[in-house]
C-alpha positions in Angstrom: -35.0 -4.5 0.9 -33.1 -3.0 3.8 -29.4 -4.1 4.8 -29.3 -6.5 8.0 -27.5 -4.9 10.8 -24.3 -6.7 11.2 -22.5 -6.0 14.5 -18.8 -5.8 14.4 -16.7 -6.2 17.4 -14.3 -3.3 18.3 -11.2 -5.5 18.4 -12.0 -6.6 14.6 -12.0 -3.0 13.8 -8.9 -2.1 15.8 -6.9 -5.4 14.2 -8.1 -4.3 10.9 -7.2 -0.4 11.4 -3.8 -1.5 12.6 -2.9 -3.8 9.4 -4.1 -1.0 7.2 -1.2 1.2 9.3 1.2 -1.6 8.9 0.4 -2.0 5.5 1.1 2.0 4.6 4.4 1.7 6.4 5.7 -0.9 4.5 4.3 1.1 1.6 6.0 4.1 2.3 9.4 2.1 3.5 9.8 0.6 0.2 9.0 3.8 -1.9 12.1 6.0 -0.1 14.0 2.5 -0.3 13.8 2.6 -4.4 14.9 6.4 -4.3 11.6 7.7 -5.5 10.1 11.0 -4.5 6.7 9.5 -2.1 5.0 12.6 -3.2 5.3 12.2 -7.0 3.3 9.3 -8.0 4.2 10.0 -11.9 7.5 9.9 -11.1 7.5 6.7 -9.1 5.8 5.1 -12.3 8.8 6.6 -14.8 11.3 5.2 -12.0 9.9 1.7 -11.8 8.3 1.3 -15.2 4.7 1.0 -13.9 1.6 2.1 -15.0 1.0 5.5 -13.6 -2.5 4.5 -12.4 -1.3 2.0 -10.2 1.9 4.5 -9.0 -0.8 6.9 -8.2 -3.0 4.4 -5.8 -0.1 3.0 -4.0 0.7 6.9 -3.2 -2.6 8.0 -2.3 -3.1 4.6 0.1 0.4 5.1 1.6 0.1 9.1 2.6 -3.7 9.5 3.6 -3.9 9.6 7.3 -7.4 8.1 7.9 -7.0 4.5 7.6 -11.3 4.2 6.4 -10.6 6.7 3.6 -7.0 5.0 2.2 -9.0 2.0 1.7 -10.6 3.2 -1.3 -7.3 4.0 -3.2 -5.7 0.4 -2.1 -4.7 -1.7 -4.8 -5.7 -5.5 -5.4 -3.6 -8.5 -4.6 -2.2 -8.2 -7.9 -1.4 -4.4 -8.2 0.5 -4.6 -4.7 2.4 -7.6 -5.9 3.7 -6.2 -9.1 4.5 -3.0 -7.0 6.7 -4.9 -5.0 8.4 -7.0 -7.8 9.2 -3.6 -9.6 10.7 -2.3 -6.2 12.3 -5.7 -5.8 14.1 -5.7 -9.3 14.8 -2.2 -8.6 17.0 -0.1 -6.1 15.1 -1.5 -3.2 16.7 -3.0 -0.1 15.8 -6.5 0.6 14.4 -5.8 4.3 11.7 -3.4 2.6 10.5 -5.6 -0.3 10.6 -8.6 2.7 8.9 -6.2 5.0 6.3 -5.4 2.3 5.5 -9.2 1.7 4.6 -10.1 5.2 3.0 -6.8 5.6 -1.1 -7.9 6.4 -3.7 -8.2 2.9 -1.1 -9.1 0.2 
């Protein structure tokens, strides 16, 4: 059965792209605020005592230049909340965790 074509509006697509970029920026800032290396997911998982798969997804999402591709790595709400909570309990700044909590899609 063929799929129906559902038209999308350019403003909606642009808003989604901007939201994803805001979330990427917030997660990168949070990784840096924790004092973790943004290029090494395993070190991040050890530093925050989180699952290495979750750390890999966070780093991969945050570092991807193409937001269309980044969506593939975006963890679910519970994964994002676990990550932000661990950062908050760790050494991240209050501002960084607030920005991450207020970022779209959380």
